[in-house]
C-alpha positions in Angstrom: -18.3 25.7 11.4 -16.9 22.8 13.8 -15.9 19.5 12.3 -17.1 16.3 13.7 -15.4 13.2 12.7 -16.8 9.7 13.0 -15.2 6.5 13.6 -17.2 3.2 14.3 -17.5 -0.4 13.6 -21.2 -0.1 12.4 -20.6 -0.5 8.7 -22.9 1.3 6.2 -25.6 -1.4 5.6 -27.9 -0.7 8.5 -28.5 3.1 8.8 -26.8 3.3 12.3 -24.1 5.8 11.0 -26.9 7.9 9.1 -28.9 8.1 12.3 -26.2 9.4 14.2 -25.6 12.1 11.6 -29.3 13.0 11.9 -29.0 13.4 15.6 -26.0 15.6 15.2 -27.4 17.8 12.6 -30.7 18.1 14.4 -28.7 19.8 17.1 -25.9 21.3 15.3 -26.9 21.9 11.6 -23.9 23.8 10.9 -21.6 21.0 11.8 -19.3 19.5 9.2 -19.3 15.8 9.2 -16.2 13.8 8.1 -16.5 9.9 8.1 -13.0 8.7 9.1 -14.0 4.8 9.1 -17.1 2.8 9.8 -15.3 -0.4 8.5 -13.5 -1.1 12.0 -13.7 -4.7 12.6 -16.6 -5.6 15.0 -15.6 -4.6 18.7 -12.0 -4.1 17.6 -11.3 -1.2 19.7 -7.5 -1.0 19.3 -8.0 -0.9 15.4 -10.3 2.1 16.1 -8.0 3.8 18.3 -5.2 3.4 15.8 -7.2 5.0 13.1 -8.1 8.0 15.4 -4.5 8.4 16.5 -3.0 8.6 12.9 -6.0 10.9 11.5 -6.5 13.4 14.3 -3.4 15.2 13.9 -4.3 16.2 10.4 -7.6 18.1 11.5 -7.8 21.8 12.8 -7.9 22.8 16.2 -11.5 22.7 17.5 -12.5 19.3 15.8 -14.7 17.0 17.7 -13.8 13.3 17.2 -16.7 11.0 17.8 -15.8 7.3 18.2 -18.1 4.5 18.9 -16.6 0.9 19.0 -18.5 0.0 22.2 -18.7 -3.8 23.2 -19.4 -2.6 26.8 -22.5 -0.7 25.8 -25.2 -0.7 28.6 -22.8 -2.0 31.1 -20.4 -0.4 33.7 -18.1 1.3 31.2 -18.3 5.1 31.4 -19.4 7.6 28.8 -16.4 10.3 28.5 -15.3 13.3 26.6 -11.7 14.1 26.6 -10.0 17.5 25.8 -6.5 17.4 24.5 -4.4 19.0 22.0 -6.9 21.6 21.3 -9.6 19.2 20.2 -12.4 17.0 21.8 -13.2 13.4 21.8 -16.4 11.7 22.7 -17.0 8.1 23.2 -16.9 4.9 25.6 -14.1 4.9 28.3 -12.6 1.7 26.8 -9.1 2.7 25.3 -10.3 4.3 22.3 -8.7 7.8 23.1 -5.5 6.5 24.6 -3.3 8.6 22.1 -5.2 11.7 23.1 -5.1 10.9 26.9 -1.2 10.5 26.6 -0.9 14.3 25.5 0.3 16.9 28.1 -2.6 18.6 29.8 -5.4 16.1 28.5 -8.7 16.6 30.5 -11.2 13.9 31.1 -15.1 14.3 31.8 -17.6 11.7 32.8 -20.6 12.4 30.9 -23.2 12.5 33.6 -25.6 15.3 32.4 -28.7 13.3 30.8 -30.1 16.9 29.8 -27.7 16.6 26.9 -28.7 13.3 25.7 -31.6 12.2 23.9 -34.9 12.0 26.0 -35.0 8.0 25.6 -31.8 6.3 25.9 -31.5 2.7 24.5 -29.2 0.3 26.6 -27.8 -0.8 23.0 -27.3 2.3 20.8 -25.5 5.0 23.1 -23.9 6.1 20.0 -27.2 7.7 18.8 -28.8 8.5 22.3 -25.6 9.8 24.2 -22.2 10.2 22.1 -23.9 11.9 19.1 -25.9 14.7 21.0 -22.7 15.4 23.2 -20.6 15.8 20.2 -23.3 18.0 18.7 -23.6 20.2 21.6 -19.8 20.6 21.6 -19.7 21.7 18.2 -22.6 24.0 19.0 -20.4 25.7 21.7 -21.4 23.9 24.8 -18.4 23.2 27.3 -17.4 19.9 28.2 -17.4 20.8 31.8 -21.1 21.6 31.4 -21.9 18.1 30.0 -19.7 16.2 32.5 -17.9 15.9 35.8 -14.0 16.1 35.6 -12.5 12.9 36.0 -9.2 11.8 37.2 -8.4 9.3 34.5 -9.7 7.0 31.8 -8.6 3.8 30.5 -5.5 3.7 28.3 -3.9 1.0 26.4 -0.2 0.1 27.2 1.8 1.6 24.5 3.8 -1.0 22.8 7.2 0.5 21.9 9.9 -0.9 19.6 13.4 -1.6 21.0 16.7 -1.5 19.8 18.7 -3.9 21.9 21.8 -3.4 19.7 22.9 -1.1 16.9 22.1 -4.0 14.3 18.9 -5.1 15.8 15.5 -3.7 15.9 12.6 -5.4 17.5 8.9 -4.2 17.1 5.5 -5.5 16.0 2.7 -5.0 13.6 0.6 -2.3 14.8 -2.2 -2.2 12.2 -3.5 -4.0 9.1 -4.9 -1.7 6.5 -7.6 -2.6 3.9 -5.0 -3.6 1.5 -3.4 -6.0 3.9 -0.4 -3.9 4.3 1.3 -4.3 7.7 2.0 -1.2 9.4 4.4 -1.6 12.2 5.3 0.6 15.1 9.2 0.9 14.1 10.3 4.5 13.0 11.5 4.6 9.5 14.1 7.3 10.9 15.8 4.3 12.8 16.8 2.9 9.4 18.6 5.9 8.0 21.6 4.3 7.4 22.7 0.8 6.4 21.2 -2.3 4.6 18.4 -3.8 6.7 16.7 -7.1 6.4 13.1 -7.4 7.6 11.8 -10.6 9.2 8.1 -11.1 9.8 5.9 -14.2 9.7 8.6 -16.6 9.2 9.8 -14.7 6.0 12.7 -12.6 5.4 12.8 -9.5 3.0 16.4 -8.9 2.3 16.3 -5.0 1.4 14.0 -2.0 1.9 12.2 -0.5 -1.0 11.4 3.2 -1.6 7.9 2.5 -3.4 5.6 -0.3 -4.2 6.6 -0.1 -7.8 10.1 -1.0 -6.8 9.4 -4.8 -7.0 7.5 -7.0 -9.4 3.8 -7.7 -8.9 3.2 -10.3 -6.2 6.7 -9.7 -4.4 6.9 -8.9 -0.6 8.8 -5.5 0.2 9.4 -3.4 3.2 9.3 0.4 2.9 8.6 3.5 5.0 4.9 3.9 5.1 3.0 7.3 4.9 2.8 7.4 8.6 6.4 7.2 8.9 7.0 3.7 10.1 8.2 0.6 8.6 5.4 -1.2 6.5 5.6 -4.6 5.0 3.4 -5.0 1.7 2.8 -7.2 -1.2 2.8 -5.4 -4.6 -0.7 -6.2 -6.0 -1.8 -8.4 -3.2 -2.1 -8.6 0.4 0.9 -9.2 2.8 -1.5 -10.2 5.7 -3.0 -12.8 3.7 0.4 -14.2 2.1 2.0 -14.2 5.5 -1.1 -15.0 7.6 -0.3 -12.6 10.2 -2.1 -9.8 11.9 -1.8 -7.0 14.3 0.7 -7.8 17.4 2.9 -10.1 15.0 6.7 -9.7 16.0 8.8 -7.9 13.3 12.6 -7.9 13.4 15.2 -5.8 11.4 18.8 -6.7 11.1 21.6 -4.6 9.7 23.3 -6.8 7.1 27.0 -7.4 7.6 
């Protein structure tokens, strides 16, 4: 049974997600469906791309990742499938699959074979009419090259990397804000293996790293290494994002204390 994950900005109030699942199961009733998130902020492609990047490595080879955050639906953006790292990705060509496309040997297929879509295609719901059927056919054994023309490239976001201009200085940024208001940065925790570091973000300084949320009193800001292995700024029993008034893209600086 092939796994199909779903990532959207649809929410769960309107039945859009369930409709896509119905399309998939009508074509591939043996598929196992896993919801990664349907709470992506509306039209926030980078947020969805981050969620997918962090979750995909934990799925087995052969998984199909269906992602629909699609502000360009009905316009000039292409519909694509990507094959990378033993998995497949289906969705709009708008940067959602930047991490997969960066993998060695990644292949792009422009979805241009309508026989693998629903018969009537809406200009506003390609998730139901194009992407869900293609994902289902992939899970049911149809090859990506049978459903699309190989493409040379697809849209990728510029990868923002942290820098270490000096041994006692690291500069990065908030890459993602999770549901709890934790600020997940792009700074590898391994860079902080030695020494006493101070973290500066949003005009606030955290004077030492913690090993767990419970290491500080409720309401206190802390910095620690997150579950994805990068530096995280959090507030115990609260939201660091709200307290500091920051969001993704906020600069983060770490300095080694003298």
